[in-house]
N, C-alpha and C positions, 0 to 999 in steps of 0.2 A: 504494500500500500504506500503510495506517495505520501511523504511527510514534509510539511513546510513549517519551519519554526519561524514565526512572524515577529518575535521579540528577542533580539540579541543586540549586543553592543560591541563596538570595535573602535579602535583608535590608531592613528598612524604610529609606527615605531619611533619616529623622530618628529618632534614638534618644534616650531620656531619659539624663541623666547619672546613672546608677544609683549611682556611687561617692559623689556628693554626696547623693543621696536617702537611701541606706542608711548613709552615714557611714563606709564602709570599702571596701577591695577595689579591685582593678584590673579593673573591668568595662570592656567594650569600648564606646567611643563613636566617632563619626565626625567628622572634620574635613574639611569640603568646601573644600579649599584652591584648587581651580581648576575651571573648567567641565568637567563630565563625569567628574570624578575625586574620590575622597575617600580620606583616610588612615584606616585602622582603627587606633585607638590603644588599647593595653592599659595603662590608667593613663597614665603619662607616656612609655611606651615605644611606639615605632612597631612595629606588627605587620605590616601589609600595605597596599598601595595597591590600591584597587578602582576599576573603571570604572562608568559609569552603568548598564551592563547587569546589575549586581549588585542594582539596585533598581527599574529602570524596566520595568514589565511589557510595555508596548507595544513598546519597543525590543527586548526579548527575543523577542517574537513575530516581529518582522521578521527578526531574526538567525537564529532556528532554522528559520523557514520556508524559508530559502535551502537548507537541507539536507533538504527534504521531510519535515520533522517538524511534526506538528500539535499535539502535547500535551507539556507538561513537567510532571513531578512535582517540586514545589518543597519545600524544607525549609531550615531555618536553616543558617548556617555553624557547624561544630562548635565553634569557639572561643566561641560564644555559649552553650553548654550551661550553664556556670557551676555545675557540680555542687559546687564547693568552697564556694559561698556558703551563708549561712543558708537553711534550707529554705523559709521563707515568702518570703524575698527572691527566691529562685530561682523560686518559683511566680509571683510578681509579674512577673518578667522573662519567664518562659515564656508567661504569658497574653498579654502584650503582643505577643510574636512570633507566637503562634498566632492571635490575632485578626487580625493583619495578613495572614497567609496565608489565613485563612478569608474575609476580605473580598476578597482577590485571586481566589480560586476562585469566589466568588459573582458577581464582576464579569465574569470571563472563564471561564464554565463549560465552554466548548468548547476552551479552551486550557491550562487549568491544573488539576492535582489537588494536594492538599496533605498534608504530613506534619507533625505537631506535635512539640514538644519538651516534656519532662517534668522536674520536679525529682526525679530518680532517687535522690537521697540520702535521700529520705523516701518510703517506699512508699505510705503512706496518701494523702499529698498527690499523689503521682504518679498513683495510680488515680483520684482525684477529677478531676484535670486530663485524664486519658485519657478519662474519661466525658464531660467537657465538649467535648473535641476531637471526639468522635463526634457530639455534638449540633450543633456548629457546622459540620459538613460536611467534616471532614478524613477522609482515607482510612486513616490510620495514624500511626505515630510514627517518628522517627529517634532512635536512642540511640547512645551512645559504646561503643567496644570494651571499655572498663573504666569503672568508676564510682569515681573517687577511688582508683585503683589496685586496687580490688576486682574480681575476675573475675565474669562474669555468672552463674556457677553458684551464687553465694552465696544462702543461703536467703532473705535479705531481699528479693531481686529476684523470687523465684518468683511471689508474688502478682500482680506487675505483668504477667508473661508470661501467667499464668492469666487475668487480666482481658482481655488482648489477644485471647486465643483466644475467650473468652466473647463479647466485643463484636465479633469479626471485624474487628479492626484489625490491619493488616499492620505489619511492623517492618523498618526499614532499620538495620542495624548499621554504623556508620561509624567507622573508626579515628581516634583522637585521643589526646592525652596520652601520646604514644608512650614506651614503656618504654626507659630508657637514653638519652633524647634529650639530657640534660644533658652526656653524655660523647661525643656525636657531632654537635656543631653544625656542623662544617665540611662542605662539599660537599653541603649540603641533605640529609644522611643521614637525619634523622628522617622526611622525606617519602619518600625513595627506598628506604630499608631498614626503617625503623621501622614505617611504615604497613602493608606486607604482613605483617610479623611480628605486629602488633597484631590484624589481622583474623584471622589464624590462631589467635592466642591466644583470641579471642572464640569462634570456631567450636569449637575443642577444649574450651573451658570449657562450652559449651552441650551438646556431644555427650557428653563424659565425665560432666558433671553430670546427665545424664538428662532435660534439658529437652524434647528432641524425643520421647523415649520416653514421658514423662508427658503431654505435650500434643501429640497427633498431628495436630491440626488447626491448630496455630499456623503462621502464614505469615511466615517470616523471610527477608530477602534480605541478603547480605553484599556490601559494596562492593568495587570494584576486582578483580572476578573471584574473590573469595574470598581475596585476598592470596596467600600462598604455601601455602595449605592443600592444594589439589589437586596441586600439584607436589611436595609432601613427604608426601603421604598414605601412600606406601609405608613411609617411615620411621615415621610416626605409628602405622600399623597394626602394624608390626613391634615397636615399643615396647609396644603394647597386648598383643601375644601373648607376648613374651619376659619382660615384667615386669608381669604383671597385679596383683601385689601393690602396685605403685606407680601404675598407670594405671587399672585396672578396679575401683577401690575404691568407686565410686558407681553405676556402670552396667556390667553385664557384656556389653553388646552391642558387637560389633566396629564401630569407627568407619566402616569402608567401607560398612556396611549403611545408613548415613544419606545416602549419595549419592541424590539424588532427593527428599530430605525438606526441602530448603531451596533457595533461589534464589541466584544470584550475578549481578552485572551483567557487561556485555560489555567493560569497560574493561581491555583487555590491551595496546593499542597495537601489537599484533603478531598478524598472521593465523595464524602457525604456533602460537602459544600458544592463540589462540581455538579453533583446530581441535582442539587437545589437550583444552581445557575441554569442548568439545562431546562428544568421545569419552568423557570421564570422567563428566559429569553429565547430558548430553543437552540438546538445544536447548530442550526444554520447560521447563527450569529456568534458562535464561539470559535475562536481560532487558536491553534496550538501556539503556545509561547513558552519560553524557558527563562528569559533574563540572563542567558549565558553571556559571559563566563563567570558571573558573580555568585558567591556562595548562597545568597538568599534566594537564588533562582531555582527552577526545577531542572537540575543539571542531568537528570536522567531522561529529559525531553519526552515527557508524556508516558513514561512506562506505567505510572499508576493508572493512566487512562486505559492503556492496553489491558491491564489486569482487572479493570472494572467489568461488570456484567452488563455491557451496553450492546445494543444492536449494532451490527456492522455498519449500517447506514449512518448512525450517530457518530461512530469513530471516523468514517469517511468524511463527514461534514467537518469535524474538528481538525482532522489532520491535513486535509487538502482542499475540500470544496469551498468551505467558508473562507479560508485564506486566499484562494484564487479570486473569489468574488470581491473580497475587500481590496485586494491589490489591483484588481482590474487586469489580471494576467491570464492568458490561455495556457492550459496544461501542456499543450503541444510544444511550448518553449522548452520543456524539460524532458519530454518523452520522444520527440522526433529524432 
């Protein structure tokens, strides 16, 4: 069975020192301190240690083939977004990352598909880079769950979403810059608690802001099984019904009506929860995801799904049919 992992991250082995180039900021750079490992540094602060599989495409192919996976959709690591930077500098950084991914897709067309990153803090520059991403062979974009603490329903972002629909470029919304993270650094809470909340924030912002209502053909996927949105939809819907004066101010449509209008990935780490997600949104809107190569991801790439007592048609939906629909790609690209 064809398996397409729609949610993985990659970074070039070598990065420019953008802080020196631009003269400000704590941009990410890599310190290759020992064979097969590098430190991601944010300015002078250690951010994360990564392994060679974060940049070596051949090693990645070897690793994910062990889990019967043929294709990875690759995008940058969210900390690279750099939405806080000056717009033209963020464009420069984005183009570097996007060119790297496009070259990877061109070199390994049967193994990789790519998502770009945009300078979302400037809509005109973002749309220009979106158009370029289309031309260089990327399938869509990855964006953050908020843009410098602004929700995705803000008017300034609507032209970007409109352009994505027009260009048939899919969107992965990934949590980042988690709200409240400065107050919950202990116990890794920004990743364990903040990320599910961030994704729910993004979904609610797009639903209540009318993005899906105005752009019915837009193809959006939310990471980590949609965060806590599906498990708290009853509360969200009840708030919409009991306080429309606060909730339904931009869109009068019940949020439950949008189930089936967007995709989520399969990263639940829990077969019981995945079964619930299937019941809520349907396997046609669930795409296989792993968050490879990071340890909080599903690094066995859907093995728990294979072990579940699911109909073959459900597994086919998750492993390749729903991913192909979200990406807007024909299976013949990989099977011919």
